[in-house]
C-alpha positions in Angstrom: -65.3 -16.0 -45.1 -67.9 -18.8 -45.4 -71.1 -18.1 -47.2 -74.0 -18.2 -44.7 -76.5 -20.9 -45.4 -80.1 -20.3 -46.4 -82.7 -20.9 -43.8 -80.3 -20.0 -41.0 -79.3 -16.5 -40.1 -77.3 -14.8 -42.8 -74.8 -13.0 -40.5 -73.2 -10.1 -42.4 -71.0 -9.2 -39.4 -68.1 -11.0 -41.1 -68.4 -8.7 -44.1 -68.7 -5.5 -41.9 -65.7 -6.6 -39.9 -63.7 -7.0 -43.1 -63.7 -3.2 -43.5 -62.5 -2.5 -39.9 -58.9 -1.8 -41.0 -60.2 0.9 -43.4 -62.3 2.5 -40.7 -59.3 2.5 -38.3 -56.9 4.1 -40.8 -59.4 6.8 -41.6 -60.4 7.5 -38.0 -59.3 11.1 -38.2 -61.7 11.7 -41.0 -64.5 9.3 -40.4 -65.8 10.2 -37.0 -69.3 10.9 -38.4 -69.1 8.0 -40.8 -68.3 5.6 -37.9 -71.4 6.8 -36.2 -73.3 5.8 -39.3 -72.0 2.2 -39.4 -75.5 0.9 -38.8 -76.7 2.8 -41.8 -73.9 1.4 -44.0 -74.7 -2.1 -42.8 -78.4 -1.7 -43.6 -77.6 -0.6 -47.1 -75.3 -3.6 -47.7 -77.8 -6.0 -46.2 -80.7 -4.5 -48.1 -78.8 -5.1 -51.3 -78.3 -8.8 -50.3 -82.1 -9.1 -49.5 -83.1 -7.6 -52.9 -80.7 -9.8 -54.8 -82.0 -12.9 -53.0 -85.6 -12.0 -53.9 -84.7 -11.3 -57.5 -82.9 -14.6 -57.8 -85.9 -16.5 -56.4 -88.4 -14.8 -58.7 -86.3 -15.4 -61.7 -86.9 -19.1 -61.4 -90.6 -18.6 -62.3 -93.1 -21.3 -61.3 -96.6 -21.0 -60.0 -96.2 -20.3 -56.3 -93.2 -21.8 -54.6 -90.6 -19.3 -55.8 -92.9 -16.4 -55.2 -93.4 -17.6 -51.6 -89.7 -18.0 -51.1 -89.1 -14.5 -52.3 -91.8 -13.1 -50.0 -90.4 -15.0 -47.0 -86.9 -13.5 -47.5 -86.4 -10.3 -45.6 -84.2 -8.2 -43.4 -84.5 -9.4 -39.8 -82.4 -7.0 -37.8 -79.6 -4.4 -38.1 -77.0 -3.3 -35.5 -73.7 -1.5 -35.6 -71.9 -4.8 -35.7 -73.8 -6.5 -38.5 -77.2 -7.5 -39.8 -79.3 -10.5 -40.4 -81.2 -11.5 -43.6 -83.4 -14.6 -43.3 -85.6 -16.8 -45.5 -88.4 -17.9 -43.3 -89.7 -20.5 -45.8 -88.0 -23.9 -45.1 -88.4 -24.7 -48.8 -85.9 -22.0 -49.6 -83.2 -23.9 -47.7 -84.1 -27.1 -49.5 -84.0 -25.4 -53.0 -80.5 -24.1 -52.2 -79.0 -27.4 -50.9 -81.1 -30.0 -52.6 -81.5 -33.5 -51.3 -84.7 -35.5 -50.3 -87.7 -33.8 -48.8 -88.7 -35.3 -45.5 -91.9 -35.1 -43.5 -91.4 -33.0 -40.4 -94.7 -31.7 -39.0 -96.8 -34.5 -40.4 -96.7 -38.3 -40.5 -96.2 -38.3 -44.2 -95.7 -36.1 -47.3 -98.5 -35.7 -49.8 -97.2 -36.0 -53.3 -99.6 -34.7 -56.0 -100.6 -37.3 -58.5 -103.1 -35.3 -60.6 -103.5 -31.8 -62.0 -106.2 -31.1 -59.5 -103.9 -31.8 -56.6 -100.8 -30.1 -58.0 -99.9 -26.9 -56.1 -102.8 -27.4 -53.7 -103.0 -28.9 -50.2 -105.5 -31.4 -49.0 -107.2 -28.8 -46.9 -107.6 -26.5 -49.9 -109.5 -29.3 -51.8 -111.6 -30.0 -48.8 -112.5 -26.3 -48.5 -113.8 -26.6 -52.1 -116.2 -29.4 -51.0 -114.1 -32.3 -52.3 -114.2 -35.3 -50.0 -110.6 -36.6 -49.9 -110.0 -39.9 -48.2 -107.4 -42.6 -48.0 -107.9 -45.7 -50.0 -108.0 -48.7 -47.6 -104.7 -50.7 -47.4 -102.8 -48.2 -49.5 -100.8 -45.0 -49.3 -103.0 -43.1 -51.7 -105.4 -40.3 -51.0 -108.1 -39.6 -53.5 -111.8 -39.0 -54.1 -114.8 -40.7 -55.7 -115.9 -39.5 -59.1 -119.3 -40.3 -60.5 -122.3 -42.1 -59.0 -123.7 -45.6 -58.6 -122.1 -48.1 -61.0 -120.1 -45.4 -62.7 -118.4 -44.3 -59.5 -114.6 -44.6 -59.7 -111.7 -43.7 -57.4 -109.5 -40.9 -58.6 -106.0 -40.9 -56.9 -104.9 -37.4 -55.9 -101.9 -37.8 -53.6 -99.3 -40.4 -52.7 -98.3 -40.6 -49.1 -94.6 -41.1 -48.3 -92.1 -40.3 -45.6 -89.5 -38.7 -47.9 -88.9 -38.1 -51.6 -86.1 -39.1 -53.9 -83.1 -36.7 -53.8 -84.0 -33.4 -55.4 -81.6 -31.3 -57.5 -80.2 -28.1 -56.3 -81.5 -24.7 -57.4 -78.9 -22.3 -55.9 -80.5 -18.9 -55.5 -78.9 -17.3 -52.4 -76.4 -14.5 -53.1 -72.9 -15.9 -53.0 -69.8 -14.6 -51.2 -68.5 -12.8 -54.3 -71.7 -10.7 -54.7 -71.8 -9.8 -51.0 -68.2 -8.8 -50.8 -68.3 -6.9 -54.1 -71.4 -5.0 -53.0 -69.8 -4.2 -49.6 -66.7 -2.9 -51.3 -68.8 -0.6 -53.5 -70.8 0.8 -50.6 -67.6 1.3 -48.5 -65.9 3.2 -51.3 -68.9 5.4 -52.0 -69.2 6.3 -48.3 -65.5 6.8 -47.8 -65.4 9.3 -50.6 -68.2 11.2 -49.1 -66.6 11.2 -45.7 -63.0 12.2 -46.5 -62.4 15.9 -47.1 -61.4 17.0 -50.6 -58.0 18.1 -49.3 -57.5 14.8 -47.4 -56.2 11.6 -48.7 -58.1 8.6 -50.1 -57.9 5.3 -48.3 -58.4 2.5 -50.9 -60.7 -0.3 -49.9 -59.2 -3.9 -50.1 -60.4 -5.5 -53.3 -61.8 -2.2 -54.6 -61.0 -0.7 -58.0 
């Protein structure tokens, strides 16, 4: 079972389908349980969502990882599976690494100073800072001082893409998802099967 990629839909259908043989063998005992497949899937997917959020927050940082955690949430649940998504495209880049490329703008703005770091050009302009492009250059900045003491302070470098960035894997891996699914399946099977019935062991379970 391949691990779903971050940024695209994390389809948990594969993991739910994995337990189908268990449901089939226990059909005589699990009529009510089978009707609650959607509930089981929601529990499993919620665990994946919380794990992803915790992994993102554990990386610390000022704002990026908090935004990634906040953008990761359960999208939908059905009887056949569920979808967890990270709606922040930076989340996908952190997981896979590689260069960052400009998509919705002509160029990326790379911070060059403490003032610009963690802030967009629009945020500086909202604070009354006049940001402009230095003629015949790929640098955005502002003027500091007045008269003869006026100097240009570079704030951002403009570029179409960055150098390749290292990976920061944070999305729950296949082992976690499968182990969590097994644990939930065992727990609900034990509740569903009568005390005088037999126990159907879950593949990979203890």
